[in-house]
C-alpha distance (Angstrom), angle and dihedral (degrees) to the residues before:
residue distance angle dihedral
M1 . . .
Y2 3.82 . .
R3 3.79 92.2 .
T4 3.79 92.0 43.7
I5 3.80 91.1 54.9
T6 3.80 90.7 46.1
M7 3.80 92.2 51.2
M8 3.80 90.0 49.2
L9 3.80 93.6 51.3
L10 3.79 98.1 38.1
P11 3.83 96.9 80.6
L12 3.80 89.6 54.1
L13 3.79 92.5 48.3
L14 3.78 92.6 47.6
A15 3.78 92.3 46.9
A16 3.79 88.9 53.4
T17 3.81 91.3 53.7
G18 3.80 95.4 41.0
Q19 3.80 93.0 -117.5
A20 3.78 123.2 140.0
Q21 3.76 119.5 -134.9
V22 3.78 126.8 -140.6
D23 3.78 126.8 -161.0
I24 3.80 100.9 -145.8
W25 3.81 92.6 -162.2
E26 3.82 95.4 47.0
H27 3.80 96.3 108.3
S28 3.79 96.7 37.8
Q29 3.77 132.8 88.3
T30 3.80 93.5 -107.7
T31 3.80 120.0 99.3
E32 3.79 92.9 -144.1
R33 3.80 120.8 116.6
V34 3.79 112.8 -149.5
I35 3.79 119.9 171.7
L36 3.80 127.2 -139.7
T37 3.80 115.3 -171.6
P38 3.83 116.1 -157.5
Y39 3.80 125.9 -147.4
T40 3.78 98.8 -179.1
V41 3.79 132.4 178.5
S42 3.77 131.3 -150.4
G43 3.76 115.5 -120.2
G44 3.78 116.1 -8.9
D45 3.80 123.9 130.7
G46 3.79 95.9 -63.9
T47 3.81 98.0 -97.5
A48 3.80 119.7 145.4
V49 3.80 130.7 -179.3
I50 3.79 128.2 -157.5
I51 3.81 109.2 -149.0
C52 3.81 121.5 -145.9
P53 3.83 109.8 -167.6
G54 3.78 119.3 -150.4
G55 3.78 131.0 -118.2
S56 3.81 109.0 139.5
Y57 3.81 90.6 -86.4
F58 3.83 85.5 -73.9
W59 3.82 101.2 86.2
L60 3.81 139.3 -8.8
D61 3.79 133.5 -112.4
H62 3.80 95.8 -132.9
E63 3.79 95.1 176.3
T64 3.83 115.9 41.9
E65 3.79 96.9 24.9
G66 3.80 95.0 29.7
R67 3.79 121.2 32.3
E68 3.82 97.9 18.2
T69 3.78 91.7 49.0
A70 3.81 92.3 48.1
E71 3.81 92.4 49.4
W72 3.81 90.9 49.7
L73 3.80 91.7 52.5
Q74 3.79 91.3 44.8
K75 3.81 91.7 52.5
N76 3.79 88.0 52.8
G77 3.80 94.5 53.6
I78 3.80 99.2 -98.1
S79 3.80 121.4 121.4
A80 3.80 111.2 -128.5
F81 3.79 133.1 -162.8
V82 3.82 120.2 -165.8
L83 3.80 111.9 -148.1
D84 3.81 117.7 -149.4
Y85 3.80 92.1 -160.6
R86 3.79 121.8 -175.6
T87 3.81 117.6 -84.3
A88 3.79 135.1 -179.4
E89 3.83 88.3 -104.4
V90 3.80 132.7 -141.6
P91 3.84 98.2 -78.1
D92 3.79 90.6 60.8
F93 3.81 90.8 46.7
I94 3.81 87.3 58.1
F95 3.81 103.3 34.1
R96 3.85 103.9 24.0
Y97 3.78 91.1 -139.3
R98 3.81 92.3 163.0
L99 3.77 87.4 81.5
L100 3.82 83.8 77.8
F101 3.82 104.6 20.3
R102 3.77 130.9 41.8
G103 3.79 98.9 -124.7
N104 3.81 118.5 164.6
R105 3.80 115.0 -33.7
Y106 3.80 142.1 128.6
P107 2.99 125.2 -6.1
D108 3.83 93.4 24.0
P109 3.84 97.5 84.2
Q110 3.80 90.9 44.5
D111 3.81 91.2 49.4
D112 3.80 89.1 51.8
L113 3.79 93.0 51.2
R114 3.80 92.5 47.5
Q115 3.79 89.7 51.3
A116 3.82 91.2 47.3
L117 3.81 91.3 51.5
D118 3.79 91.1 50.8
Y119 3.81 90.8 47.1
V120 3.82 95.6 50.7
R121 3.79 90.4 43.6
S122 3.82 89.0 57.6
L123 3.81 95.4 50.8
K124 3.78 123.7 110.3
R125 3.78 118.5 -138.2
D126 3.80 124.9 -141.4
D127 3.81 91.2 -85.1
G128 3.81 92.0 51.3
T129 3.80 95.4 -105.7
N130 3.78 129.3 116.9
Y131 3.78 123.4 -115.1
R132 3.79 109.2 -80.9
R133 3.80 96.1 -147.4
I134 3.80 130.5 18.2
G135 3.78 120.2 -166.9
V136 3.77 133.3 -178.9
M137 3.81 122.8 -133.5
G138 3.78 119.6 -169.0
F139 3.78 136.8 178.2
S140 3.82 125.8 -149.9
A141 3.83 105.9 -39.8
G142 3.80 85.8 4.6
G143 3.80 86.8 58.9
H144 3.78 88.5 56.7
L145 3.79 89.2 50.3
A146 3.81 91.9 48.4
M147 3.79 93.7 51.4
S148 3.78 93.0 43.0
S149 3.81 88.0 63.7
V150 3.81 90.9 74.8
E151 3.80 94.5 39.5
L152 3.80 100.9 45.3
F153 3.82 105.2 27.0
D154 3.79 127.9 80.1
K155 3.79 109.8 -103.4
E156 3.81 94.4 -106.1
H157 3.80 88.2 65.3
W158 3.81 96.2 47.7
P159 3.79 122.2 119.5
D160 3.81 117.7 -122.8
F161 3.80 92.2 -119.4
V162 3.80 140.3 0.4
T163 3.79 131.2 -141.0
A164 3.81 115.3 -167.9
V165 3.81 116.7 -173.8
Y166 3.84 117.4 -165.1
P167 3.81 87.1 -24.5
V168 3.76 132.3 -169.6
V169 3.82 103.7 -122.6
T170 3.79 115.1 163.3
M171 3.80 131.2 50.2
D172 3.81 93.1 -164.6
G173 3.79 140.2 50.1
E174 3.76 135.7 39.2
C175 3.80 97.1 -53.2
V176 3.81 96.0 51.9
H177 3.80 116.8 130.6
K178 3.78 97.5 -128.1
R179 3.81 96.9 -165.7
S180 3.81 92.1 56.2
R181 3.78 91.0 46.0
R182 3.78 90.8 52.7
G183 3.81 91.2 44.4
L184 3.80 93.5 53.0
L185 3.79 101.7 37.2
G186 3.80 99.7 35.2
E187 3.77 127.9 -129.1
S188 3.80 93.9 -82.5
R189 3.83 93.4 54.4
V190 3.78 104.6 33.6
K191 3.81 91.5 109.2
D192 3.81 94.6 47.3
T193 3.82 100.8 123.4
A194 3.81 94.9 -165.7
L195 3.80 91.6 53.4
R196 3.79 92.2 45.2
D197 3.79 89.0 53.0
L198 3.82 93.2 47.7
L199 3.80 91.8 51.7
S200 3.82 96.5 44.8
L201 3.79 97.7 102.8
E202 3.79 96.7 -160.2
R203 3.82 89.0 67.1
H204 3.79 101.6 54.1
V205 3.80 110.9 41.6
P206 3.83 106.6 149.5
D207 3.79 119.2 -126.2
N208 3.82 91.5 -121.1
C209 3.81 97.0 43.2
P210 3.83 114.1 158.8
P211 3.83 119.2 -116.7
V212 3.80 116.6 -63.2
L213 3.81 132.2 -159.4
L214 3.79 111.8 -160.3
V215 3.83 121.6 -168.8
N216 3.79 133.0 176.1
C217 3.81 144.5 137.0
K218 3.77 127.4 -113.8
D219 3.81 91.4 -137.7
D220 3.82 93.7 55.0
P221 3.84 104.9 144.6
V222 3.82 95.2 -168.9
V223 3.81 110.2 42.4
D224 3.80 112.9 31.5
Y225 3.81 107.8 -113.7
R226 3.81 89.0 -131.5
N227 3.81 88.4 76.1
S228 3.79 88.4 73.9
V229 3.80 91.7 43.2
L230 3.80 88.8 56.9
L231 3.79 91.9 52.1
D232 3.81 93.5 43.8
T233 3.80 89.6 52.5
A234 3.81 91.8 49.7
L235 3.81 92.4 48.3
T236 3.79 91.0 47.8
E237 3.81 92.9 49.9
K238 3.82 89.7 52.8
N239 3.82 90.6 46.6
I240 3.82 90.9 -123.1
A241 3.80 117.8 170.1
H242 3.78 102.2 -109.6
R243 3.77 144.7 131.8
Y244 3.79 124.9 -138.0
V245 3.81 116.8 -161.0
Q246 3.79 115.0 -172.5
F247 3.80 117.2 -174.5
E248 3.78 123.1 -161.9
T249 3.82 93.6 -139.3
G250 3.78 138.2 25.0
G251 3.78 104.9 87.2
H252 3.80 118.1 -150.7
G253 3.79 139.5 -46.8
F254 3.80 100.4 31.8
G255 3.80 94.8 126.7
A256 3.80 111.2 171.2
S257 3.81 93.2 -33.1
D258 3.79 119.3 142.4
T259 3.80 90.8 -146.2
K260 3.82 109.4 31.5
G261 3.77 122.7 85.0
T262 3.80 117.1 14.2
E263 3.78 135.8 -58.4
E264 3.78 86.5 -102.4
S265 3.80 96.9 52.1
R266 3.81 93.7 44.5
K267 3.81 87.7 65.9
W268 3.79 87.8 79.7
K269 3.80 89.2 84.3
S270 3.79 94.6 61.6
I271 3.80 89.3 41.9
F272 3.80 89.5 55.1
M273 3.80 92.5 50.4
E274 3.81 91.4 50.8
W275 3.80 91.7 45.3
V276 3.80 96.5 48.6
Q277 3.81 90.8 49.0
Q278 3.78 89.1 50.4
I279 3.80 95.6 51.4
N280 3.81 91.7 41.2
G281 3.78 88.1 58.8
K282 3.80 90.2 59.9
W283 3.80 94.3 60.5
């Protein structure tokens, strides 16, 4: 019901902001309807970013981690695409109906991101060229989704870089974010050890992983900051080009807001811009 209401209201919201909406599954055999909202720029260096908002794989933060983040990237010359990937939704969070019915669960969000990457990769810009580089930026559970794209997808579907901000990383151990694990796996599979291992990102970093920017805060009250430590350690052991920025303060859920979080944590935006320019120069 939650997703149905959202899909009904989304065209009105997008019309109000002047943004077009794209159903990434429209020309496929699936009956799913998954919306990608573009915030494109003319010119620029051909960089695009697909944004995966957070929400514990149960819902999505469309504003702070969606629209505001896209507008910030757009203002800085980077085309952005907000992905409204499938989640378990609020009714299941309350009633746990996926004990009896499939509902939305893994690999649905991952399938949506793969399809979004393929869609953006096929687009023509104003000058008739394709985007030169396509990254994925995710927040919280969306950070898990973003990083899973290089661990679970075939290489031809990989993004060129990943940015994970206060991400969920592991599906096991004492620092696991249990709500996200339940949201992704589903109530009937939450104890599936093989699936928990597969979706614990610190265990499956590929040797040729693209560059990663990892950001979180030590005072995060939602996702234990040690999730990012686990991923940083795994990336370091594989000698992957990455940068890990750990702030002392800022908490969780600040996205690209100019007011949420702390002055310290909001520095991640300028760090990202410096980092993406640096890695772009290596291509």
